[in-house]
LUMPAZA-961551 format. One record per residue: y, z, x of N, C-alpha, C, O in turn. Coordinates in steps of 0.02 Angstrom, whole numbers. Atoms other than C-alpha are relative to their C-alpha. Layout:
REM LUMPAZA-961551
n.v:n.w:n.u:ca.v:ca.w:ca.u:c.v:c.w:c.u:o.v:o.w:o.u
Y:Z:X:Y:Z:X:Y:Z:X:Y:Z:X
...
END
This chain:
REM LUMPAZA-961551
n.v:n.w:n.u:ca.v:ca.w:ca.u:c.v:c.w:c.u:o.v:o.w:o.u
73:6:7:2039:-1181:-922:-19:61:-28:2:111:1
23:-60:39:1952:-1048:-1054:-19:45:54:-37:21:108
14:-47:-27:1922:-892:-984:-77:9:4:-100:32:56
87:35:1:1709:-940:-1042:-23:-44:53:-76:-45:84
40:61:-46:1721:-1097:-940:-2:24:54:-49:11:92
-12:-35:-79:1795:-987:-784:-59:39:24:-81:26:80
56:-21:-4:1645:-872:-799:-89:-43:9:-137:-28:44
65:21:-36:1504:-992:-802:1:-48:15:-40:-88:-6
15:56:-56:1540:-1114:-686:7:69:72:-16:54:126
7:-47:-38:1565:-945:-583:-84:11:35:-106:9:93
52:1:12:1399:-923:-633:-75:-51:30:-126:-39:61
30:79:-21:1317:-1094:-604:-19:-7:87:-75:-18:111
4:-3:-66:1366:-1089:-412:19:49:35:43:45:91
25:-89:-30:1355:-924:-365:-32:2:49:-22:-58:59
29:-5:-64:1257:-900:-201:-67:59:-42:-60:116:-64
57:-36:34:1061:-858:-275:-22:54:69:-44:41:125
65:-23:-49:997:-700:-197:-66:-9:15:-96:-30:-35
53:4:-31:847:-708:-109:-48:50:-28:-35:110:-31
29:-36:53:692:-660:-217:-67:30:36:-108:6:75
61:-51:-49:574:-506:-167:-43:-31:27:-30:-88:6
66:31:-21:411:-574:-79:-47:47:-34:-55:105:-14
62:-43:-8:266:-513:-163:-71:-33:25:-89:-90:10
55:16:-4:107:-523:-99:-58:-28:-58:-65:1:-112
50:64:18:-37:-668:-158:-42:10:7:-38:8:68
88:-5:11:-212:-642:-169:-74:-33:-3:-117:-13:-42
48:31:43:-344:-758:-169:-77:-4:-1:-92:-34:50
46:-11:-42:-517:-736:-158:-61:-60:-5:-103:-48:-49
19:43:6:-610:-917:-121:-94:12:-28:-114:3:-85
45:-10:9:-785:-876:-108:-57:51:28:-54:62:88
21:-76:-38:-898:-725:-67:12:55:-52:41:48:-105
-36:-65:6:-878:-547:-98:77:21:8:102:33:63
-81:4:-19:-696:-528:-111:14:45:-33:43:23:-83
-64:-46:47:-627:-348:-193:28:21:34:30:11:94
-74:-17:-11:-480:-257:-197:-5:74:-13:-38:90:-62
5:-62:43:-459:-70:-213:72:10:-1:96:23:54
-68:-20:8:-267:-44:-285:37:71:-20:29:130:-3
-33:-66:34:-154:60:-382:-37:37:-38:-41:99:-34
34:2:32:-259:57:-496:-66:67:-14:-83:98:-64
36:-9:-31:-382:135:-415:-92:13:7:-131:55:27
40:7:14:-515:41:-468:-40:-42:47:4:-68:82
1:64:-14:-618:-89:-384:-1:-55:-32:-46:-56:-75
20:39:26:-595:-245:-439:-30:-101:50:-22:-127:106
77:56:-21:-718:-412:-398:65:-75:8:55:-116:-37
-56:64:-5:-555:-565:-352:-53:-67:-3:-39:-108:-46
2:56:-2:-661:-699:-315:-23:-65:-63:-43:-53:-121
-37:46:93:-641:-855:-449:45:7:-33:54:-40:-72
-59:-19:47:-501:-787:-532:70:-47:22:117:-69:-11
-93:52:6:-353:-888:-451:54:70:46:45:131:48
-42:-60:-17:-211:-794:-363:17:35:-34:34:16:-90
-29:-72:19:-163:-623:-399:49:13:41:46:9:102
-35:-33:-31:-10:-552:-378:-30:96:13:-74:131:-11
49:-61:-40:-28:-386:-268:92:55:-12:137:51:29
-105:-38:-54:171:-260:-274:-9:37:8:41:71:16
4:-98:-21:99:-92:-238:-68:-29:60:-96:-80:78
47:14:-82:-14:-50:-83:-59:-13:-38:-57:-17:-99
69:0:9:-212:-70:-87:-30:-43:70:-3:-80:111
33:51:-23:-333:-143:-2:-66:-42:-1:-104:-33:-48
45:42:34:-466:-282:24:-60:5:42:-51:13:103
54:26:-63:-651:-307:101:-28:-57:-38:-42:-63:-98
45:65:-19:-726:-460:122:-78:-3:15:-95:37:59
93:-1:-20:-940:-493:134:19:-49:77:66:-64:114
-6:47:-73:-986:-597:277:-6:-61:-2:-4:-103:43
19:95:13:-1020:-755:202:90:-14:-50:109:-68:-73
-45:6:55:-856:-727:94:75:-47:37:83:-54:98
-68:-7:-43:-663:-794:117:39:-12:-32:32:-58:-73
-55:-19:34:-502:-747:56:66:-32:35:79:-39:94
-101:17:-15:-303:-810:55:20:66:-2:-13:105:-36
-74:-21:22:-160:-702:64:50:-17:54:52:-25:115
-51:11:-20:-11:-732:73:76:4:-50:81:3:-111
-69:-2:28:185:-721:47:12:-64:-26:-31:-104:-8
7:87:6:238:-897:-23:38:-29:30:25:-85:50
-58:22:-53:391:-920:73:-20:13:67:-6:-26:113
-8:-22:-71:345:-827:222:-69:-22:46:-68:-45:104
43:-7:-85:179:-830:313:-67:7:-75:-59:27:-132
42:-19:41:-3:-836:237:-61:17:68:-45:14:128
56:-10:-49:-193:-790:327:-61:-15:-68:-71:13:-122
53:26:18:-339:-889:277:-74:73:20:-46:116:54
74:-42:-23:-516:-767:316:-44:-44:-34:-43:-77:-86
54:17:16:-676:-809:343:-40:46:30:-18:53:88
49:-52:34:-813:-676:330:11:64:15:72:76:9
-44:-30:-7:-798:-519:375:80:33:-18:131:1:-5
-69:-16:-28:-648:-425:364:26:67:-74:6:76:-132
5:-37:62:-565:-282:282:80:37:41:91:56:98
-68:13:-29:-364:-261:277:34:42:-66:5:49:-120
-45:-45:21:-239:-155:202:76:-25:-6:113:-28:43
-80:-6:22:-67:-188:120:59:60:-41:48:107:-79
-32:-78:20:78:-74:83:42:-21:-64:73:21:-97
-40:24:50:160:-180:-46:81:26:4:107:64:45
-91:-1:-3:367:-192:-104:20:-63:29:-2:-119:18
-38:62:-48:455:-305:-3:-50:-17:88:-46:-69:122
34:-11:-64:338:-260:162:-50:-72:25:-96:-96:-9
36:58:-22:268:-406:255:-47:23:64:-46:1:121
42:-34:-54:133:-294:341:-82:9:-21:-99:39:-72
57:-1:1:-47:-310:358:-33:55:36:-2:64:88
36:-80:-43:-146:-151:433:-75:-53:19:-67:-103:-16
73:54:-43:-323:-261:513:-36:81:11:-24:129:46
55:-73:-26:-470:-127:491:-57:-64:47:-75:-54:105
34:30:-36:-580:-275:537:6:-66:-13:46:-72:-60
-43:61:3:-558:-477:546:-47:-54:40:-31:-83:92
37:41:-68:-720:-581:606:74:-65:26:112:-65:75
-66:45:-36:-588:-742:603:21:-27:-59:-13:-50:-105
-62:25:38:-422:-787:516:35:-25:36:51:-8:93
-63:44:-13:-303:-910:526:61:22:-33:76:43:-89
-84:-36:39:-128:-863:511:65:-40:24:87:-50:80
-72:35:2:28:-953:479:62:19:-24:65:24:-85
-60:-28:-3:210:-894:495:27:-23:-14:22:-77:16
-8:78:5:317:-999:411:138:63:27:195:47:40
-58:-48:3:475:-832:424:-11:48:-1:-14:88:-48
6:-84:-4:447:-691:509:49:68:-3:109:58:6
73:-37:-72:412:-551:572:-45:18:-70:-27:38:-125
63:-39:40:245:-507:488:-39:34:63:-74:9:107
26:-55:-38:198:-359:577:-116:7:-29:-151:-4:-78
72:-7:7:2:-321:611:-27:44:27:-36:29:86
17:-25:-12:-77:-162:627:-52:-6:7:-85:-15:-44
67:42:-31:-243:-205:752:-43:64:7:-37:125:9
61:-78:-36:-378:-96:795:11:9:54:38:-35:87
1:-55:-49:-389:35:928:78:-32:41:99:-77:77
-78:-4:-1:-216:58:937:36:-52:36:61:-52:92
-56:81:-16:-126:-124:941:11:3:-25:-11:41:-68
-34:12:51:-3:-191:859:33:-86:35:55:-95:92
-35:45:-21:60:-369:865:54:-21:-54:46:-17:-115
-51:58:107:226:-474:739:4:-40:30:16:-37:90
-29:77:3:249:-643:733:71:-5:-53:99:23:-100
-99:34:21:423:-744:708:-40:-63:-32:-32:-78:-92
-6:80:31:352:-919:682:-54:-46:29:-46:-75:82
47:49:-42:199:-1017:716:-67:13:-33:-70:57:-75
69:5:16:9:-1045:682:-48:42:40:-23:48:95
16:-47:-28:-107:-928:748:-96:10:-11:-118:-4:-67
64:-19:25:-311:-878:761:-29:54:6:9:71:52
-13:-68:-14:-357:-716:776:-89:4:-24:-111:-31:-69
83:-17:5:-559:-659:776:-26:48:49:-9:61:107
28:-76:-67:-678:-502:837:-22:-13:5:-41:-54:-37
39:54:-55:-786:-556:971:-65:73:-11:-61:131:-31
58:-84:-36:-965:-444:1023:39:45:18:77:37:65
-7:-48:-67:-923:-288:1067:76:35:-31:113:74:1
-73:-35:26:-762:-248:928:63:-38:45:112:0:41
-47:43:-41:-642:-362:1038:22:-45:-29:-10:-94:-50
-25:22:55:-502:-413:944:47:-65:47:90:-46:87
-41:63:-25:-429:-616:1006:61:-19:-49:69:-18:-110
-58:30:41:-274:-683:969:20:-70:56:33:-66:116
5:47:-22:-260:-857:1005:91:-46:-33:108:-37:-91
-69:23:44:-70:-955:962:7:-72:10:33:-99:59
1:49:12:-89:-1103:912:47:-87:11:30:-140:38
-71:15:-7:80:-1187:901:68:63:-15:60:118:-42
-39:-46:39:246:-1105:871:16:44:65:1:19:119
-38:-46:-30:335:-937:963:-58:57:18:-79:89:-30
43:-50:-23:211:-819:1058:11:69:-56:67:73:-80
-12:-44:0:189:-658:984:-1:72:34:-31:89:85
-31:-53:-32:257:-499:1011:-68:61:-5:-89:89:-56
65:-56:24:94:-373:1073:12:53:4:61:53:42
-17:-42:-43:109:-209:1103:-65:73:-3:-86:79:-60
32:-59:-12:-5:-49:1138:46:94:-14:95:125:7
-54:-66:32:30:122:1038:-51:48:-30:-91:26:-71
13:-89:20:-35:323:1007:15:33:39:21:30:100
-14:-68:8:6:472:987:70:-3:62:76:28:115
-101:-18:-12:209:452:1038:9:-78:50:56:-118:49
13:48:-30:147:323:1155:5:-61:-5:-37:-81:-44
12:67:2:186:135:1179:4:-43:61:51:-26:97
-24:30:-47:169:-3:1317:-11:-98:-33:-58:-135:-49
-14:83:20:235:-189:1266:-34:-41:60:-40:-22:119
14:44:-64:160:-351:1355:6:-30:-56:7:-21:-116
7:62:53:166:-527:1335:-40:-12:-25:-97:8:-12
55:8:37:94:-601:1205:-14:-81:33:12:-106:83
23:36:-17:3:-748:1207:68:-74:-4:100:-84:-56
-6:81:34:86:-949:1237:-16:-31:-40:-65:-15:-72
43:65:50:53:-1087:1136:-66:-42:33:-44:-80:76
51:25:-35:-127:-1158:1200:-20:78:45:-56:75:95
49:-41:-57:-167:-968:1278:-70:79:-76:-91:72:-134
34:-35:17:-274:-815:1221:-18:73:42:-33:89:100
-36:-72:-39:-244:-642:1245:-68:60:-43:-68:77:-103
33:-33:32:-386:-534:1213:10:89:-13:49:105:32
-34:-80:32:-353:-323:1143:-76:22:-3:-120:7:-43
78:-34:16:-510:-216:1194:17:66:-23:74:88:-34
20:-83:54:-572:-38:1111:1:8:74:-15:-27:122
-9:-65:-71:-537:99:1247:34:-3:38:41:42:80
-60:-8:-53:-399:34:1337:63:29:-10:102:18:-56
-66:-45:-22:-261:159:1412:50:-16:39:39:-37:96
-21:3:-107:-120:148:1532:-18:46:32:30:71:60
20:-21:-79:-211:245:1654:-51:-41:8:-88:-33:57
42:47:-20:-318:103:1634:11:-49:80:65:-78:93
-38:45:-40:-314:8:1789:-79:-40:53:-137:-24:67
64:55:-34:-414:-136:1887:11:-65:-4:60:-67:-41
-3:76:-2:-414:-333:1898:-17:-1:-71:-49:44:-98
19:28:85:-431:-406:1718:-76:-24:14:-119:-8:-27
64:15:-9:-590:-489:1804:-54:36:-15:-109:10:-23
29:-27:-5:-655:-326:1786:-17:21:-76:-59:65:-84
38:-9:52:-678:-327:1602:-15:-24:-63:-25:5:-116
21:28:32:-713:-477:1531:-49:-64:42:-43:-51:102
-23:61:-37:-774:-651:1605:39:-68:4:37:-114:45
-15:51:26:-674:-756:1513:71:-29:33:126:-22:6
-76:18:-58:-541:-841:1678:51:-7:-42:95:35:-38
-42:28:43:-442:-932:1541:44:53:-58:90:51:-99
-61:-42:81:-388:-789:1435:80:36:30:78:81:72
-53:-76:-12:-200:-697:1455:-40:43:6:-94:44:-22
20:-56:17:-237:-556:1483:66:48:13:103:39:61
-58:-20:27:-99:-412:1397:12:45:83:65:47:114
-61:-33:-79:-92:-300:1580:29:-36:45:71:-10:81
-36:36:-48:-46:-447:1679:-28:5:50:-59:58:48
46:8:-66:-128:-480:1854:38:48:64:97:60:77
-33:-45:-68:-111:-369:2014:64:-20:44:85:-70:75
-60:16:-60:32:-348:2107:-8:-24:60:-49:10:91
-16:23:-69:59:-433:2263:23:62:54:73:97:45
-28:-40:-57:87:-327:2402:45:-14:46:40:-62:84
-78:12:-22:263:-308:2472:-18:12:74:-67:47:88
-41:-10:-60:327:-316:2655:36:69:-17:54:83:-74
-20:-46:27:391:-157:2669:38:9:91:2:8:141
-13:-31:-64:526:-110:2826:28:80:4:66:97:-41
-1:-47:-32:544:51:2897:32:24:35:2:40:86
-46:-55:-61:695:147:2992:-21:84:36:-11:139:9
12:-85:-8:641:306:3085:54:12:31:65:-24:79
-31:-38:-32:781:415:3130:-36:66:46:-96:80:47
-17:-55:-37:820:572:3254:-52:32:-52:-48:13:-110
2:-71:54:715:722:3165:55:36:-16:106:33:18
-48:-33:15:810:838:3068:-33:69:-8:-81:84:-43
45:-72:22:770:1015:3076:3:60:-62:36:112:-54
-26:-56:40:758:1117:2907:-66:60:-10:-127:60:0
27:-20:-19:722:1256:2887:-15:32:-75:34:17:-109
9:-1:44:649:1328:2727:-36:88:-19:-96:102:-14
37:-56:11:616:1506:2680:-37:26:-45:-5:34:-98
42:-23:59:500:1566:2574:13:97:-14:25:138:30
39:-53:29:468:1726:2479:-74:39:47:-112:15:89
42:-25:-69:358:1850:2566:-74:25:-53:-134:32:-41
67:-16:37:263:1898:2409:5:-63:-43:62:-81:-54
-8:36:40:223:1759:2299:8:10:-64:-31:55:-80
7:-31:66:266:1776:2108:-59:-43:-35:-64:-103:-22
69:51:6:96:1713:2025:38:-20:-76:64:25:-108
-3:71:78:137:1588:1859:-36:69:-51:-75:112:-32
38:-39:55:92:1687:1685:-35:-21:-53:-14:-44:-106
75:35:32:-72:1640:1620:19:8:-102:35:56:-136
-12:-3:71:-55:1580:1432:-51:18:-29:-110:6:-17
44:8:24:-103:1648:1308:-68:-5:-49:-65:-54:-85
51:17:-5:-279:1664:1255:-18:0:-68:-4:50:-102
-1:-3:82:-337:1598:1070:-79:34:-51:-127:-5:-49
55:-10:-16:-479:1682:1009:-21:-40:-77:1:-32:-134
4:26:62:-562:1565:898:-72:16:-42:-120:24:-4
65:-26:17:-717:1613:759:-39:-39:-1:-28:-99:-3
58:37:-22:-898:1578:782:-20:-59:-19:-28:-56:-80
25:55:18:-956:1409:766:-92:-15:-8:-130:-6:39
86:19:-27:-1145:1361:748:25:-73:-57:48:-91:-111
4:103:3:-1154:1166:763:-91:-16:-98:-113:-48:-145
77:-1:70:-1325:1196:631:48:3:-75:25:-20:-127
-42:29:43:-1185:1193:515:23:-57:-17:15:-91:-68
-48:50:-13:-1089:1078:553:-35:-74:-5:1:-119:15
32:74:-23:-1211:914:552:-20:-4:72:-27:-59:98
39:-3:-75:-1279:962:732:79:-21:40:75:-7:100
-55:16:-52:-1080:898:806:13:89:29:-28:132:12
1:-40:-30:-1026:1039:896:100:8:4:128:-42:23
-66:3:46:-825:1093:839:64:-62:57:118:-84:38
-55:28:-67:-733:993:1018:-13:-64:-23:35:-102:-22
32:62:55:-852:840:911:86:-7:-81:118:-58:-95
-47:-11:57:-715:878:758:52:5:-5:79:40:38
-61:-3:14:-558:855:685:30:2:-85:6:-21:-137
-2:-13:72:-461:912:544:18:-29:-47:8:17:-87
-46:24:47:-368:800:403:25:6:-47:12:-27:-97
13:-59:72:-304:917:287:-63:46:-8:-82:87:34
47:-43:32:-434:998:208:-81:-6:12:-131:21:-12
71:49:-34:-573:893:301:-3:3:66:42:-1:107
14:30:-87:-654:873:463:-34:-46:0:-82:-59:-36
20:87:-12:-687:715:511:-21:0:71:5:45:104
12:34:-57:-771:634:678:47:2:28:101:5:-2
-38:11:-47:-689:623:840:-27:-88:4:-70:-72:45
-1:42:-16:-721:446:855:55:-88:-12:85:-94:-65
-28:39:21:-633:265:872:-11:-70:-40:17:-124:-34
14:68:41:-715:153:745:23:32:-65:21:0:-118
-5:-32:64:-666:279:620:91:12:-34:129:60:-25
-76:-10:-10:-491:240:561:19:62:-83:-13:66:-135
-29:-32:42:-384:369:459:64:18:-20:82:69:11
-51:-11:-12:-223:375:407:12:29:-103:-22:14:-152
-25:-47:31:-126:495:278:42:-62:-59:65:-118:-53
-37:65:48:-56:423:109:78:21:-31:96:80:-26
-49:-45:9:124:428:32:6:61:-55:56:94:-70
6:-38:50:41:534:-103:-29:77:24:-43:125:-12
34:-61:-13:-24:667:11:-67:-25:21:-62:-14:81
58:2:11:-207:615:14:-20:-52:59:27:-58:98
30:-9:-55:-317:530:146:-17:-74:-26:-21:-83:-86
38:49:-9:-382:355:176:-58:-21:47:-7:-26:80
63:-4:-37:-554:321:294:-23:-69:-27:-34:-98:-80
14:82:8:-594:154:362:-56:11:29:-35:45:76
49:12:-45:-787:149:450:-5:-52:17:-56:-73:-11
10:81:-9:-780:-28:510:-68:-7:13:-103:32:46
72:40:-1:-939:-131:496:-43:6:56:-103:20:54
43:31:-85:-999:-166:674:-10:71:29:-26:71:88
0:-48:-16:-999:28:681:-70:27:0:-104:24:-52
83:-22:-28:-1180:109:775:-28:30:-34:-88:17:-29
2:-61:55:-1196:249:638:37:11:-37:95:-9:-41
-69:-26:60:-1130:336:494:29:51:34:19:80:87
-45:-47:-28:-1004:441:499:18:47:-58:36:18:-109
-19:-54:36:-969:608:403:69:19:-12:114:19:30
-46:-16:0:-851:661:322:-17:77:-29:-45:80:-83
7:-40:59:-852:866:285:49:38:-30:108:41:-11
-56:-27:18:-782:971:171:-17:61:-48:-75:82:-49
11:-62:5:-766:1119:83:-33:31:-44:-39:92:-47
48:15:65:-882:1073:-82:-39:-54:20:-89:-22:37
54:-11:-39:-996:954:-8:28:-67:57:82:-80:82
-37:44:-78:-985:820:130:-46:-72:-41:-79:-89:-90
-2:80:45:-1000:645:108:-8:-54:80:22:-60:134
12:40:-86:-1085:516:235:26:-76:-3:20:-105:-57
-29:72:33:-1009:344:237:-32:-59:31:17:-71:67
25:63:-17:-1110:175:302:70:-35:31:130:-32:15
-49:42:-29:-1029:63:414:18:-40:-60:-18:-67:-101
-41:64:33:-890:-38:327:16:23:-62:43:-9:-107
-24:-39:57:-871:88:207:88:7:18:114:10:74
-53:-43:-4:-690:140:142:0:51:-39:-50:54:-76
18:-55:35:-659:296:62:81:29:-6:118:41:42
-72:-5:-4:-487:339:-28:-2:94:-33:-31:102:-87
30:-68:33:-487:564:-57:119:-3:0:169:-29:25
-75:-31:11:-325:656:-130:26:57:59:12:64:118
-13:-39:-57:-236:791:-64:-35:49:24:-9:77:72
41:-45:17:-374:911:-79:-66:-30:14:-110:9:-4
65:45:-50:-521:799:3:-47:-28:-77:-94:-67:-66
19:28:55:-577:759:-184:-12:-86:0:33:-128:-4
-4:101:6:-638:563:-187:18:-26:-61:-9:-19:-116
-23:54:55:-537:445:-283:-48:-43:-17:-80:-40:-69
16:29:32:-610:315:-270:-60:-56:85:-43:-20:132
35:38:-39:-727:195:-131:-25:-81:8:-43:-115:-40
45:67:-9:-795:25:-49:-19:9:59:8:31:110
74:-35:-22:-962:38:13:-18:39:-30:1:66:-82
61:-62:23:-1104:149:13:31:47:40:64:45:92
-10:-68:-30:-1090:327:26:-32:43:-19:-27:50:-80
26:-81:24:-1186:492:10:7:66:2:10:91:59
-14:-79:19:-1163:669:-49:-60:53:23:-120:46:11
31:-41:-19:-1230:804:22:34:77:-17:91:91:-33
-35:-62:31:-1218:983:-17:19:53:65:-10:52:119
-47:-40:-71:-1125:1097:111:-79:75:8:-112:112:-30
71:-51:-3:-1270:1209:191:19:76:-17:79:79:-3
18:-42:9:-1288:1382:145:32:51:70:-5:56:118
-57:-25:-24:-1119:1500:240:26:-16:68:38:15:120
-42:34:-42:-1046:1373:321:75:34:-14:71:92:-34
-73:-14:-2:-842:1399:316:18:-50:-26:-15:-102:-29
-47:89:24:-702:1274:234:30:10:82:42:56:121
-34:29:-76:-635:1167:389:64:42:-3:69:61:56
-35:-2:-15:-489:1235:372:-11:105:41:32:134:75
14:-69:-20:-565:1431:418:-29:1:87:-11:41:131
41:20:-42:-690:1344:557:36:-8:86:2:-19:136
-33:22:-60:-549:1324:702:3:-75:29:27:-76:86
7:69:-11:-567:1134:724:83:-27:9:131:-3:-21
-58:36:-36:-425:1046:793:37:-36:-38:3:-73:-74
18:30:69:-315:970:674:23:-85:35:43:-76:93
-17:65:-3:-274:778:701:59:-10:62:91:42:67
-59:-10:-46:-140:743:843:53:-40:-21:106:-40:10
END
């Protein structure tokens, strides 16, 4: 057989490599906007599916609906307000800032979701519903398929939980921490919900055997040695009137900028060294971003992208720029503690 024919047969019958999945987004109704690598806000409603090979952000209004999908792996249909971030490339990942209602189906996982309030979930195969309840608590319901893996993670700590089985729901509340104790009914009245921290353990019967006492002598030093005191750090003076009325303990540094310490303001470092800030749409008030040149006031539901020096690159939502009060030092020189 000629050599060319052999090469042709090898090419035809060789196993095909799996194509790299690219996220596609389609704005169905209402206001669906994205901010991608072009650093320009685009309105996607009515334009059909768009390929999104790079990282980006999606913002949907209260009457909007959108579809995000990896064609051969998973899809998410959103209804109502939504704020999502994707990594791009081959990563099957979404960061959820807000999701009023979502219908999720996963055919070939895992699909990793980074959820509000330090919660995370990984979905393998099945159909699920996700929605935000009044007060900010996120609910996950397993409609069919395998239970998702759920865990809480913050500042190097991780606490895994058993996800909801088929037909069950789980609530992921804000303000939860491993130090939280109490029965599930202390947190909400829904008795049919599967709670991530489990039921209280029943008291077990203990058998104690008492043996004859043993005399133990402990010799203590006559003069106790005092423990050395930690060195005191002198902080520069701080005038709250120059910092929009905030005390130093209420602020934290994110690079060259100072931001409020609050759970409804998500802050993340970008690969280029900049910062992405997202204030939840159900936040009770606006949030301040204090910079050396000017201050930014973020309305609820706003996303801003800053570079490594704190300059504004792009935003989704409403912001106001205010001049810096005279005599205020730069955030890096104010003694504000950096983010953990």
